[in-house]
Structures are given as structure tokens and as C-alpha cells.
LUMZA-447604 format. One record per residue (C-alpha): residue in one letter; x, y, z. Coordinates in pm, whole numbers, padded with zeros to 5 digits, always signed. Each point is the difference from the previous one (the first is absolute). Example, Ala and Ser with C-alpha at 12.3 -4.5 7.8 and 13.67 -1.06 7.14 Angstrom:
LUMZA-447604
a+01230-00450+00780s+00137+00344-00066
end
This chain:
LUMZA-447604
m-00177-01703-02305t+00017+00084+00367t+00256+00078+00259t-00004+00003+00386s+00030+00306+00204n+00155+00028+00338s-00335-00041+00157g-00050-00341-00178c-00268+00120-00233l+00010-00070-00368i+00043+00301-00232a-00140-00028-00347i+00258+00119-00259e-00285+00063-00237g-00119+00283+00228v+00327+00167-00027r+00010-00058-00386r-00343+00189-00021r+00151+00276+00211a-00257-00046+00271p+00072+00255+00275v+00146-00222+00284v+00231+00067+00294v+00202-00197+00256l-00010+00169+00334s+00267-00021+00276d-00119-00183+00308v+00006+00339+00189a-00213+00173-00259a-00245-00290-00018r-00049+00014+00380q-00054+00377-00016v-00254-00008-00278f-00172-00325+00101p+00038-00037+00378a-00237-00298+00016g+00226-00182-00261g-00108-00153-00326a+00171+00254-00235i+00043-00235-00294g-00278+00041-00249r-00117+00341+00140s+00025+00330-00179v+00206+00306+00103i-00024+00337-00158f+00328+00181-00073e-00004+00374-00050r+00311+00129-00152r+00132+00340+00112q+00035+00252-00281v+00357+00117-00076v+00055+00345-00130g-00053+00009-00368e-00189-00333-00022l-00360-00045-00098d-00232-00114+00274q-00018-00377+00030p-00329-00169+00086p+00003-00247+00309v+00063-00362-00104t-00173-00292+00163m+00226-00309+00033t-00062-00347+00114v+00233-00145+00272i+00160-00307-00135g+00252-00064+00268v+00158+00117+00327a+00367+00008+00029d+00178-00110+00327t+00224+00295+00084n+00163-00198+00287a+00165-00233-00273m+00178+00292-00148
end
């Protein structure tokens, strides 16, 4: 089963079921991280800030599966 993101690409629900690390970026974030365009299908690394009392979390590499149009909100 697939669904269509705001960018028009198909998102495979199976990837979500497998808990594959994926992310949908805002159009603003996508332009900042990938100024030349083409964010969908590329990888981003998220580093989580440690909160007092939490164990250190390793960085997570996620695949961009969509770009949200923030002007439509």
C-alpha cells in the first residue's frame, strides 16, 4: 500500500511498518539542508540534545520521504 505526500511522491506504508527511520521536512528545512533541491530520497542525520537525567542518544540517520508545503498551512 502507498500514499501520496504533499510533494507528489509515493510513500510506501511497508517502510513505516518496518519502522524504517523516515522524515518529512518542511519546505523551509528542505531548502536549508539541501539548497540545490532534491531532498526526497536523501539522508539526514538527526542529533538529539540530551536532557538532564536522560541517557545519551546516538545520532539517527533518516531518509527524507516528503517535503511539506508550509505555505498551504
